[in-house]
Short mmCIF file of the C-alpha atoms (twelve columns), coordinates in Angstrom:
data_MODEL
# 
_entry.id   MODEL 
# 
loop_
_atom_site.group_PDB 
_atom_site.id 
_atom_site.type_symbol 
_atom_site.label_atom_id 
_atom_site.label_alt_id 
_atom_site.label_comp_id 
_atom_site.label_asym_id 
_atom_site.label_seq_id 
_atom_site.Cartn_x 
_atom_site.Cartn_y 
_atom_site.Cartn_z 
_atom_site.pdbx_PDB_model_num 
ATOM 1   C CA . UNK A 1   106.620 -27.625 211.706 1 
ATOM 2   C CA . UNK A 2   106.587 -30.942 213.569 1 
ATOM 3   C CA . UNK A 3   105.755 -34.009 211.408 1 
ATOM 4   C CA . UNK A 4   102.752 -34.751 213.648 1 
ATOM 5   C CA . UNK A 5   101.217 -31.317 212.960 1 
ATOM 6   C CA . UNK A 6   99.043  -30.831 209.919 1 
ATOM 7   C CA . UNK A 7   99.888  -28.126 207.404 1 
ATOM 8   C CA . UNK A 8   97.400  -25.953 205.430 1 
ATOM 9   C CA . UNK A 9   97.746  -25.664 201.658 1 
ATOM 10  C CA . UNK A 10  98.687  -21.959 201.460 1 
ATOM 11  C CA . UNK A 11  101.038 -19.435 203.037 1 
ATOM 12  C CA . UNK A 12  98.545  -16.656 203.800 1 
ATOM 13  C CA . UNK A 13  98.822  -17.145 207.558 1 
ATOM 14  C CA . UNK A 14  102.619 -16.973 207.365 1 
ATOM 15  C CA . UNK A 15  102.356 -13.580 205.651 1 
ATOM 16  C CA . UNK A 16  100.046 -12.350 208.388 1 
ATOM 17  C CA . UNK A 17  102.345 -13.595 211.140 1 
ATOM 18  C CA . UNK A 18  105.300 -11.788 209.562 1 
ATOM 19  C CA . UNK A 19  103.326 -8.552  209.353 1 
ATOM 20  C CA . UNK A 20  102.269 -8.829  213.013 1 
ATOM 21  C CA . UNK A 21  105.764 -9.651  214.278 1 
ATOM 22  C CA . UNK A 22  107.165 -6.646  212.456 1 
ATOM 23  C CA . UNK A 23  105.131 -4.374  214.737 1 
ATOM 24  C CA . UNK A 24  105.123 -6.085  218.145 1 
ATOM 25  C CA . UNK A 25  107.426 -8.151  220.321 1 
ATOM 26  C CA . UNK A 26  104.565 -9.722  222.274 1 
ATOM 27  C CA . UNK A 27  104.847 -13.522 222.174 1 
ATOM 28  C CA . UNK A 28  101.284 -14.721 222.868 1 
ATOM 29  C CA . UNK A 29  100.717 -18.059 224.552 1 
ATOM 30  C CA . UNK A 30  96.903  -17.747 224.439 1 
ATOM 31  C CA . UNK A 31  94.481  -16.620 221.750 1 
ATOM 32  C CA . UNK A 32  90.871  -15.625 222.328 1 
ATOM 33  C CA . UNK A 33  88.205  -15.314 219.640 1 
ATOM 34  C CA . UNK A 34  85.260  -13.161 220.690 1 
ATOM 35  C CA . UNK A 35  82.053  -13.998 218.836 1 
ATOM 36  C CA . UNK A 36  79.022  -11.877 217.986 1 
ATOM 37  C CA . UNK A 37  78.359  -9.246  220.630 1 
ATOM 38  C CA . UNK A 38  80.953  -10.628 223.065 1 
ATOM 39  C CA . UNK A 39  83.625  -7.988  222.520 1 
ATOM 40  C CA . UNK A 40  82.431  -6.138  225.645 1 
ATOM 41  C CA . UNK A 41  83.744  -8.992  227.798 1 
ATOM 42  C CA . UNK A 42  87.291  -7.607  227.642 1 
ATOM 43  C CA . UNK A 43  87.808  -3.951  228.445 1 
ATOM 44  C CA . UNK A 44  91.098  -2.036  228.781 1 
ATOM 45  C CA . UNK A 45  91.224  -2.851  232.488 1 
ATOM 46  C CA . UNK A 46  91.921  -6.530  231.750 1 
ATOM 47  C CA . UNK A 47  93.352  -6.357  228.219 1 
ATOM 48  C CA . UNK A 48  96.470  -4.189  228.020 1 
ATOM 49  C CA . UNK A 49  97.087  -3.627  224.319 1 
ATOM 50  C CA . UNK A 50  100.534 -3.378  222.754 1 
ATOM 51  C CA . UNK A 51  99.489  -3.282  219.095 1 
ATOM 52  C CA . UNK A 52  96.176  -3.421  217.246 1 
ATOM 53  C CA . UNK A 53  95.533  -4.585  213.691 1 
ATOM 54  C CA . UNK A 54  92.387  -4.031  211.667 1 
ATOM 55  C CA . UNK A 55  91.469  -7.207  209.814 1 
ATOM 56  C CA . UNK A 56  91.590  -5.332  206.522 1 
ATOM 57  C CA . UNK A 57  95.340  -4.836  207.120 1 
ATOM 58  C CA . UNK A 58  96.050  -8.565  207.419 1 
ATOM 59  C CA . UNK A 59  96.413  -10.905 204.397 1 
ATOM 60  C CA . UNK A 60  93.394  -13.120 203.769 1 
ATOM 61  C CA . UNK A 61  91.027  -11.342 206.146 1 
ATOM 62  C CA . UNK A 62  87.929  -9.564  204.826 1 
ATOM 63  C CA . UNK A 63  87.145  -6.069  206.072 1 
ATOM 64  C CA . UNK A 64  84.792  -5.935  209.058 1 
ATOM 65  C CA . UNK A 65  81.246  -6.450  207.808 1 
ATOM 66  C CA . UNK A 66  79.432  -8.706  210.283 1 
ATOM 67  C CA . UNK A 67  77.433  -6.729  212.871 1 
ATOM 68  C CA . UNK A 68  78.770  -7.359  216.375 1 
ATOM 69  C CA . UNK A 69  82.269  -8.160  215.106 1 
ATOM 70  C CA . UNK A 70  84.750  -5.300  215.387 1 
ATOM 71  C CA . UNK A 71  87.163  -6.981  212.985 1 
ATOM 72  C CA . UNK A 72  90.419  -6.322  214.805 1 
ATOM 73  C CA . UNK A 73  93.288  -8.219  216.403 1 
ATOM 74  C CA . UNK A 74  94.860  -6.974  219.633 1 
ATOM 75  C CA . UNK A 75  98.277  -8.192  220.795 1 
ATOM 76  C CA . UNK A 76  99.002  -7.519  224.440 1 
ATOM 77  C CA . UNK A 77  98.419  -8.984  227.889 1 
ATOM 78  C CA . UNK A 78  95.118  -10.470 229.022 1 
ATOM 79  C CA . UNK A 79  94.957  -10.878 232.809 1 
ATOM 80  C CA . UNK A 80  98.772  -10.585 232.674 1 
ATOM 81  C CA . UNK A 81  99.092  -13.418 230.137 1 
ATOM 82  C CA . UNK A 82  100.639 -12.619 226.716 1 
ATOM 83  C CA . UNK A 83  97.703  -12.967 224.366 1 
ATOM 84  C CA . UNK A 84  96.307  -12.461 220.883 1 
ATOM 85  C CA . UNK A 85  92.656  -11.398 221.080 1 
ATOM 86  C CA . UNK A 86  90.565  -11.562 217.918 1 
ATOM 87  C CA . UNK A 87  87.511  -9.296  218.080 1 
ATOM 88  C CA . UNK A 88  85.472  -11.158 215.482 1 
ATOM 89  C CA . UNK A 89  86.305  -13.988 213.126 1 
ATOM 90  C CA . UNK A 90  86.100  -15.090 209.499 1 
ATOM 91  C CA . UNK A 91  82.856  -16.995 208.972 1 
ATOM 92  C CA . UNK A 92  82.375  -19.782 206.456 1 
ATOM 93  C CA . UNK A 93  79.264  -17.984 205.167 1 
ATOM 94  C CA . UNK A 94  81.385  -15.013 204.081 1 
ATOM 95  C CA . UNK A 95  82.389  -17.067 201.081 1 
ATOM 96  C CA . UNK A 96  86.110  -17.506 201.709 1 
ATOM 97  C CA . UNK A 97  85.794  -21.251 202.252 1 
ATOM 98  C CA . UNK A 98  87.554  -23.181 204.994 1 
ATOM 99  C CA . UNK A 99  90.795  -21.445 204.059 1 
ATOM 100 C CA . UNK A 100 89.310  -18.255 205.459 1 
ATOM 101 C CA . UNK A 101 87.365  -19.863 208.301 1 
ATOM 102 C CA . UNK A 102 90.548  -21.459 209.699 1 
ATOM 103 C CA . UNK A 103 92.741  -18.382 209.300 1 
ATOM 104 C CA . UNK A 104 92.473  -17.245 212.945 1 
ATOM 105 C CA . UNK A 105 93.935  -20.419 214.516 1 
ATOM 106 C CA . UNK A 106 96.559  -20.585 211.800 1 
ATOM 107 C CA . UNK A 107 97.698  -17.047 212.638 1 
ATOM 108 C CA . UNK A 108 97.575  -17.872 216.357 1 
ATOM 109 C CA . UNK A 109 99.665  -21.014 215.982 1 
ATOM 110 C CA . UNK A 110 102.186 -19.155 213.845 1 
ATOM 111 C CA . UNK A 111 102.579 -16.582 216.617 1 
ATOM 112 C CA . UNK A 112 103.395 -19.337 219.119 1 
ATOM 113 C CA . UNK A 113 100.013 -19.683 220.826 1 
ATOM 114 C CA . UNK A 114 99.510  -22.939 222.766 1 
ATOM 115 C CA . UNK A 115 95.929  -22.463 224.024 1 
ATOM 116 C CA . UNK A 116 92.963  -21.042 222.144 1 
ATOM 117 C CA . UNK A 117 89.612  -19.954 223.564 1 
ATOM 118 C CA . UNK A 118 86.882  -19.768 220.936 1 
ATOM 119 C CA . UNK A 119 83.578  -18.136 221.838 1 
ATOM 120 C CA . UNK A 120 80.361  -17.676 219.920 1 
ATOM 121 C CA . UNK A 121 76.757  -16.571 220.055 1 
ATOM 122 C CA . UNK A 122 74.528  -19.619 219.701 1 
ATOM 123 C CA . UNK A 123 70.892  -20.598 219.628 1 
ATOM 124 C CA . UNK A 124 69.746  -22.865 222.442 1 
ATOM 125 C CA . UNK A 125 68.133  -26.138 221.430 1 
ATOM 126 C CA . UNK A 126 67.125  -26.867 225.030 1 
ATOM 127 C CA . UNK A 127 64.097  -24.796 226.145 1 
ATOM 128 C CA . UNK A 128 65.566  -24.774 229.662 1 
ATOM 129 C CA . UNK A 129 68.414  -22.569 228.438 1 
ATOM 130 C CA . UNK A 130 68.022  -18.840 228.922 1 
ATOM 131 C CA . UNK A 131 69.359  -16.049 226.689 1 
ATOM 132 C CA . UNK A 132 72.556  -14.638 228.163 1 
ATOM 133 C CA . UNK A 133 73.587  -17.961 229.703 1 
ATOM 134 C CA . UNK A 134 76.870  -19.664 228.856 1 
ATOM 135 C CA . UNK A 135 77.550  -23.227 227.709 1 
ATOM 136 C CA . UNK A 136 80.913  -24.967 227.662 1 
ATOM 137 C CA . UNK A 137 81.380  -26.953 224.475 1 
ATOM 138 C CA . UNK A 138 82.156  -30.578 225.311 1 
ATOM 139 C CA . UNK A 139 81.875  -31.809 221.722 1 
ATOM 140 C CA . UNK A 140 80.522  -30.691 218.369 1 
ATOM 141 C CA . UNK A 141 78.637  -31.833 215.289 1 
ATOM 142 C CA . UNK A 142 79.880  -30.422 211.982 1 
ATOM 143 C CA . UNK A 143 76.902  -29.702 209.721 1 
ATOM 144 C CA . UNK A 144 78.729  -27.160 207.561 1 
ATOM 145 C CA . UNK A 145 79.028  -29.497 204.544 1 
ATOM 146 C CA . UNK A 146 82.831  -29.173 204.484 1 
ATOM 147 C CA . UNK A 147 85.713  -30.439 206.600 1 
ATOM 148 C CA . UNK A 148 87.998  -27.684 207.943 1 
ATOM 149 C CA . UNK A 149 91.083  -29.704 206.970 1 
ATOM 150 C CA . UNK A 150 90.319  -30.091 203.259 1 
ATOM 151 C CA . UNK A 151 93.637  -29.874 201.433 1 
ATOM 152 C CA . UNK A 152 95.741  -30.059 204.607 1 
ATOM 153 C CA . UNK A 153 98.568  -32.592 204.840 1 
ATOM 154 C CA . UNK A 154 101.337 -33.824 207.095 1 
ATOM 155 C CA . UNK A 155 105.016 -33.210 206.354 1 
ATOM 156 C CA . UNK A 156 105.255 -36.538 204.506 1 
ATOM 157 C CA . UNK A 157 102.422 -35.513 202.156 1 
ATOM 158 C CA . UNK A 158 99.724  -37.754 203.619 1 
ATOM 159 C CA . UNK A 159 96.241  -36.296 204.235 1 
ATOM 160 C CA . UNK A 160 95.526  -34.741 207.626 1 
ATOM 161 C CA . UNK A 161 93.932  -37.717 209.358 1 
ATOM 162 C CA . UNK A 162 93.625  -35.861 212.667 1 
ATOM 163 C CA . UNK A 163 92.118  -37.514 215.745 1 
ATOM 164 C CA . UNK A 164 89.110  -35.596 217.091 1 
ATOM 165 C CA . UNK A 165 88.130  -37.725 220.081 1 
ATOM 166 C CA . UNK A 166 88.916  -34.819 222.441 1 
ATOM 167 C CA . UNK A 167 88.860  -31.494 220.642 1 
ATOM 168 C CA . UNK A 168 87.835  -29.496 223.732 1 
ATOM 169 C CA . UNK A 169 90.434  -29.769 226.490 1 
ATOM 170 C CA . UNK A 170 89.198  -31.348 229.746 1 
ATOM 171 C CA . UNK A 171 91.564  -29.385 232.001 1 
ATOM 172 C CA . UNK A 172 90.550  -26.067 230.461 1 
ATOM 173 C CA . UNK A 173 86.886  -26.945 230.895 1 
ATOM 174 C CA . UNK A 174 87.566  -27.803 234.535 1 
ATOM 175 C CA . UNK A 175 89.230  -24.425 235.032 1 
ATOM 176 C CA . UNK A 176 86.278  -22.679 233.379 1 
ATOM 177 C CA . UNK A 177 83.774  -24.476 235.606 1 
ATOM 178 C CA . UNK A 178 85.783  -23.552 238.695 1 
ATOM 179 C CA . UNK A 179 85.904  -19.885 237.699 1 
ATOM 180 C CA . UNK A 180 82.159  -19.813 237.043 1 
ATOM 181 C CA . UNK A 181 81.440  -21.436 240.401 1 
ATOM 182 C CA . UNK A 182 83.662  -18.963 242.269 1 
ATOM 183 C CA . UNK A 183 81.884  -16.072 240.567 1 
ATOM 184 C CA . UNK A 184 78.437  -17.485 241.238 1 
ATOM 185 C CA . UNK A 185 77.629  -17.849 237.543 1 
ATOM 186 C CA . UNK A 186 75.692  -20.690 235.983 1 
ATOM 187 C CA . UNK A 187 77.542  -22.651 233.321 1 
ATOM 188 C CA . UNK A 188 75.961  -25.385 231.242 1 
ATOM 189 C CA . UNK A 189 77.911  -27.927 229.189 1 
ATOM 190 C CA . UNK A 190 76.846  -29.598 225.980 1 
ATOM 191 C CA . UNK A 191 77.233  -30.321 222.285 1 
ATOM 192 C CA . UNK A 192 77.495  -27.517 219.735 1 
ATOM 193 C CA . UNK A 193 76.200  -28.009 216.183 1 
ATOM 194 C CA . UNK A 194 77.752  -25.862 213.455 1 
ATOM 195 C CA . UNK A 195 75.684  -24.908 210.397 1 
ATOM 196 C CA . UNK A 196 77.056  -23.002 207.414 1 
ATOM 197 C CA . UNK A 197 74.641  -20.043 207.704 1 
ATOM 198 C CA . UNK A 198 73.926  -17.233 207.211 1 
ATOM 199 C CA . UNK A 199 70.226  -18.148 207.322 1 
ATOM 200 C CA . UNK A 200 68.805  -19.476 210.575 1 
ATOM 201 C CA . UNK A 201 67.521  -23.029 210.912 1 
ATOM 202 C CA . UNK A 202 64.164  -24.369 209.742 1 
ATOM 203 C CA . UNK A 203 61.869  -26.131 212.235 1 
ATOM 204 C CA . UNK A 204 62.750  -29.489 210.635 1 
ATOM 205 C CA . UNK A 205 66.472  -28.787 210.939 1 
ATOM 206 C CA . UNK A 206 66.021  -27.823 214.578 1 
ATOM 207 C CA . UNK A 207 64.242  -31.068 215.334 1 
ATOM 208 C CA . UNK A 208 66.927  -33.045 213.481 1 
ATOM 209 C CA . UNK A 209 69.695  -31.358 215.495 1 
ATOM 210 C CA . UNK A 210 67.918  -32.118 218.767 1 
ATOM 211 C CA . UNK A 211 67.612  -35.778 217.784 1 
ATOM 212 C CA . UNK A 212 71.310  -35.846 216.915 1 
ATOM 213 C CA . UNK A 213 72.115  -34.746 220.459 1 
ATOM 214 C CA . UNK A 214 72.997  -31.077 219.953 1 
ATOM 215 C CA . UNK A 215 72.320  -28.596 222.758 1 
ATOM 216 C CA . UNK A 216 73.173  -25.398 220.888 1 
ATOM 217 C CA . UNK A 217 73.602  -24.353 217.275 1 
ATOM 218 C CA . UNK A 218 75.626  -21.649 215.555 1 
ATOM 219 C CA . UNK A 219 77.595  -20.751 212.446 1 
ATOM 220 C CA . UNK A 220 81.234  -20.828 213.561 1 
ATOM 221 C CA . UNK A 221 83.812  -22.253 215.992 1 
ATOM 222 C CA . UNK A 222 84.104  -25.768 214.553 1 
ATOM 223 C CA . UNK A 223 86.557  -24.723 211.801 1 
ATOM 224 C CA . UNK A 224 88.749  -23.018 214.403 1 
ATOM 225 C CA . UNK A 225 88.526  -25.881 216.882 1 
ATOM 226 C CA . UNK A 226 89.377  -28.579 214.318 1 
ATOM 227 C CA . UNK A 227 92.186  -26.550 212.754 1 
ATOM 228 C CA . UNK A 228 93.531  -25.766 216.211 1 
ATOM 229 C CA . UNK A 229 93.600  -29.451 217.053 1 
ATOM 230 C CA . UNK A 230 95.493  -30.164 213.841 1 
ATOM 231 C CA . UNK A 231 98.001  -27.460 214.779 1 
ATOM 232 C CA . UNK A 232 98.510  -28.798 218.313 1 
ATOM 233 C CA . UNK A 233 96.529  -26.140 220.193 1 
ATOM 234 C CA . UNK A 234 94.556  -26.897 223.348 1 
ATOM 235 C CA . UNK A 235 91.034  -25.592 222.829 1 
ATOM 236 C CA . UNK A 236 88.294  -24.249 225.092 1 
ATOM 237 C CA . UNK A 237 84.937  -23.505 223.473 1 
ATOM 238 C CA . UNK A 238 82.244  -21.328 225.069 1 
ATOM 239 C CA . UNK A 239 78.820  -20.536 223.630 1 
ATOM 240 C CA . UNK A 240 76.687  -17.639 224.798 1 
ATOM 241 C CA . UNK A 241 73.058  -18.666 224.366 1 
ATOM 242 C CA . UNK A 242 71.441  -15.677 222.708 1 
ATOM 243 C CA . UNK A 243 68.063  -17.069 221.671 1 
ATOM 244 C CA . UNK A 244 65.959  -20.210 221.798 1 
ATOM 245 C CA . UNK A 245 65.823  -21.656 218.311 1 
ATOM 246 C CA . UNK A 246 62.417  -22.111 216.780 1 
ATOM 247 C CA . UNK A 247 61.299  -18.701 217.983 1 
ATOM 248 C CA . UNK A 248 61.643  -15.655 215.709 1 
ATOM 249 C CA . UNK A 249 65.018  -13.936 216.122 1 
ATOM 250 C CA . UNK A 250 66.919  -11.039 214.590 1 
ATOM 251 C CA . UNK A 251 70.664  -10.442 214.643 1 
ATOM 252 C CA . UNK A 252 70.065  -7.329  216.755 1 
ATOM 253 C CA . UNK A 253 68.313  -9.440  219.410 1 
ATOM 254 C CA . UNK A 254 71.209  -11.904 219.319 1 
ATOM 255 C CA . UNK A 255 73.698  -9.096  219.971 1 
ATOM 256 C CA . UNK A 256 71.632  -7.738  222.861 1 
ATOM 257 C CA . UNK A 257 71.482  -11.159 224.546 1 
ATOM 258 C CA . UNK A 258 75.208  -11.682 224.008 1 
ATOM 259 C CA . UNK A 259 75.914  -8.505  225.973 1 
ATOM 260 C CA . UNK A 260 74.363  -10.179 229.027 1 
ATOM 261 C CA . UNK A 261 76.958  -12.947 228.808 1 
ATOM 262 C CA . UNK A 262 79.933  -10.571 228.785 1 
ATOM 263 C CA . UNK A 263 80.432  -10.402 232.574 1 
ATOM 264 C CA . UNK A 264 80.411  -14.153 233.276 1 
ATOM 265 C CA . UNK A 265 82.564  -14.736 230.195 1 
ATOM 266 C CA . UNK A 266 85.173  -12.309 231.540 1 
ATOM 267 C CA . UNK A 267 85.210  -14.198 234.854 1 
ATOM 268 C CA . UNK A 268 85.688  -17.505 233.062 1 
ATOM 269 C CA . UNK A 269 88.508  -16.102 230.945 1 
ATOM 270 C CA . UNK A 270 90.238  -14.817 234.080 1 
ATOM 271 C CA . UNK A 271 90.120  -18.309 235.581 1 
ATOM 272 C CA . UNK A 272 91.396  -19.928 232.412 1 
ATOM 273 C CA . UNK A 273 94.282  -17.446 232.155 1 
ATOM 274 C CA . UNK A 274 95.241  -18.277 235.737 1 
ATOM 275 C CA . UNK A 275 95.241  -21.979 234.871 1 
ATOM 276 C CA . UNK A 276 97.429  -21.327 231.830 1 
ATOM 277 C CA . UNK A 277 99.953  -19.448 233.963 1 
ATOM 278 C CA . UNK A 278 100.088 -22.271 236.502 1 
ATOM 279 C CA . UNK A 279 100.556 -24.896 233.800 1 
# 
């Protein structure tokens, strides 16, 4: 690993990479993480699978247990681009710490991925947002009470003092906006706040997040984005607004709203894959 790339404190991801490579020759250049209810965005017509892995078969991953997350990794071609597609993720609230919550980008980087797209279902903090709409993540606020790089270090042993002034790649966001415009889809852009979960936010927490400048709130993505930055990955973050926070919500309602964002998300991913091929 290059001296300017941070290194995690365990070898779990390396074990997973070895297990994956033993079964497929696909060399992915892009990884996609599909959040709650967003798995319908990629059907077999756009994702040609070579090999599939249930999360329970990979070291460090818990068995699928979060509704709306299939808990599987598909290696194949996404819009003709070699890709690793994660249907679901490891959440911080599952109790595996940041070691677990950063496992997806660590696996992706070990497989040779250069670009990661991380998606999520999020609550809208702006009343003007509508369920089913998409928001590009321009920046984030980490309210998870832990830094994703705890215990990480550089090759010389120093702590992972990683610059986070531009976690979410400008060129990828430009490609996403262009794809949305060509498809006639609305696409907001804003700041994502990450809470640890699994409970939803209190009214006071919602007001505090609004005052801090957050536009959407969820329980994921930040660990993957920060770890990806430390590993040298270019990152695009997309939130599907599934509910307006402050109003009663159930996980089932969140999943139903996420389904409405599947079509525009697929169009955005197609545009981003095209940009990756060109670059």
